[in-house]
N, C-alpha and C positions, 0 to 999 in steps of 0.2 A: 592579740599576740599569737594565740594558738592558731588562729586562721592563717596568719602569715607564715608560721612554721609549717603547717600542712601544705600551704601553697608551694613553699620552697621545696619541701620533700617531693611533692608531685612533679614539679618541674624538673628536679634532678633525676627522678625515675624515668621521666619521659626522655630526658637527654641521653641517659645511659642506654635506654631501649633502642633509640634511633641510631646512636653511635655503634652499638653492637651489631645492628642489622645493616649498616652501611658497608660499602666495599672498602678494600684496603686503600689507604691514602697513597696517591700516586707518587712514585719515587722517580727522582731525576738528579742529575749532576752528582753521580757517584763515581768512585774510582773504578778502573777496569777490572781489578781483582774482585771487587764487590759483585759486579754483574756476573763475572766468570763463576764465582762460587755459587751464585744463585741459579745459574744455568745447570751446573753439575748436580746441585742438590735437587732441583726439579726433575732432572733426568732420572736420578736414583729413585725418586718417588713415583716415577712413571707419569709425571704431569708434563707432557711434552708441549701442550699448548702455552703453559706458563713459561717453559724454558724457551720457546720460540719468541715470546714477548720480551724476555730478558736479553735474548740475543739481539733483538732489534735495538734495545737500549745500548748494549755494548758497542754494536756497530755504528749507531748514531752518535754516541758521545765520544767514542775512542776509535776513529776510523783506522788509525795507524797502530793500534795496540798489537803487539806480538802474541796476544792470547787469542786473537780472532781466528787464526788458522786452526788451532786445536779445538776451539769451541765450534767451528764450522763442521769439522770432521766428527766431533762428538755427536752433534745433532744429525748428521747424515746417517751415522751407524745406529743411533737410537731409533730414528724413524724407520729404518729398515728392519730392526729388531721388532718393532711394533706393527710391521706389515703395512706401513704408510709409504709405499714405494715412490709415489709421485713427489712427496715432500723430501724423501731421501735423495731423489735425483736432483731436486732443486738445490739442496745444500751441496751436493757433489759438483754440480755446475759452478756454483759460487766458489768452491775450494779450487776447482781446476782453473778458472778464469783469473782469480785474484791472488791466490796464495801458494799454489803447488810449485815446487821446484821440479826440474826435469825428471828427477828420480821419483818424486812423490806423484807426479802426474800419471805415470803408468798404473799404479795401484788405484788411484781415484777413478780413472777411466774404466778399469776392470770392475770396480764396485758399481759404477753407473750401469754397465752391461748387466751385471748381476741383478740390480734393482729392476731393470726393464724385464729381465727373464722371469723374476719371481712375481712380477705384477700380472703374470698370465696364468692364473690357475684354471681359467676356462677359455682356451684359445678360440673357440667358435665365436666368442663375443667381441673380439677386438682384432680385426684383420690388419689395421694400420699399425698397432703396437707390435705385432709380429714382424712386419716388414721393417719397422724402425730398429727393432732389436737385432735383426739380421744384418742391417746396414752397419750399425754400430760394431757388431762383432767382427765383420769383415774388415772394417777400418782398423780396428785394434790389431788384427793379425798383420796387416800391412805395416802399421806403424811400429809394432813391437814383435818382430818375427822371432826373436829369441826369448821372449818373455817366459818367466816361471809360471804365468797364468795361461800359457797357450793352450795346454791340453784341456783345461777346464772350459776355456772359451770354445774350443772345438766340440766338446761335449754338448755345450749349450746350443751351438749352432746346428749340430746334427738334429737335436730334438726340435729346434725352431723350424728347420727346413721340413722335417716330418709333419709338424703341426701345420705348416703352410700348405703342404701338399694334400693332406687330408681335408683341410678347409676348402681348398679349391675343388677337390673331388666332390665334397658335399654340395657345394654351389652348383657344380656341373650336374649332379643328380637332381637337384631342385629344378633347374631349367628344363631338364629332359622330362620331369613330371608335369611341368607346365607346357610342354610342347613347344619349347624354344630352342630348337637344334643349333642355330647359329651362336647364341649365347653360351650354350653348353659346350660347344666346340672351342669357343674362345677361351673359357676357363680351363678347358683341358689342355689347350696349347700353351698356356702360360705356366703350367706346373713346372717347377724348377728341378734341377739335378736329376740327370738320366740314371744316376746310380740307385735311385728309389725304385724298388719293384713293388708295384701295387699289391700283388698277391701275397707279399711277405709282410705287409704293414698291418698291424693289429690296431683297429680303431679304438680310441678310448671308450670305455663303458661308463655312461653317465649313471649316477645314483637314480634310484627309482622316482624320487620326488622331482628331479630335473628331467628325467626321460619322458615323463608325461607330457611336458611342454616342448622339449628340444628334440625328441625322437632319437634315433640312432644315426642320423645323418643321411639315411636313404629314404626314410618314410616317417610319418608322424600319425598319431591317432586321429588328428583333426584334418587329415587330408580331404575328407569328403566335404569339409566346410569351405574349402578354397574355391572360389569361382574362377572359371576359365576366362579371365578378363586381364587387360593390360594394367588395371589399377593395382594389381598385387604384385607386379614385378618392377624392376628398375626401369626408369624412363631411358636408360642407356642400353637396354637389352635389344637384341637383334632378333627379328622374326622373318619367316619366309615372306610374309606379306610386305614387310618393309623393303626387302630386296627387290620383290616384284615391282613394288611402286616406284622405286628409284630407276629400274630398268625402263619402265614405261615413260617416265619423265625425260629420260635421255634420248628416247627415240624421236 
């Protein structure tokens, strides 16, 4: 009898142990308000991954719920607050496409531009994102010429154009150091906005721990390590040799 009692106690202890270590029981088939409250609770706790999971449940089980638009915007703003700008842009896209009224669309599109702009702490690292943000900003100005956000968008666009200008100048300098004058001339020619005076533009100063690797845009400490070969430049770059070769072929 004692052995049977000890065996039952041991089995109960093991059951409690494994139950305690197991993950939460999967939840489903809940009211829309239940999922909405879970989303807001998770956001307030800073657990955005769990909030996104609850959002998927709300959207999957209650596709027509009037709580979805507000939940979508809550998550868009929460991800922006946590500097997760790509996720913020995703939820803003969802809000614009599915739920926004004409009046709400303007604010959502402004927030989307803001997310793109804030996703660029180091403009040298993402040329495409700069271009996309500029396109979005110019489109916003065309669609909402009298918007209350117009001046903020203009400020962001000026800074984006300056970042694009400096980046193209740095690429130009790189090709000149690699003795690629045609490629350097191409990047110099595509620099936008004639109102930008190069002599009046102060380039961003990188912190010392980044400057070691990125340089100041005109040179780097590792210049001496770069071989003078085509393998270190873009395959789309243009060299004097390429131009001469094409001329000989056409003769």
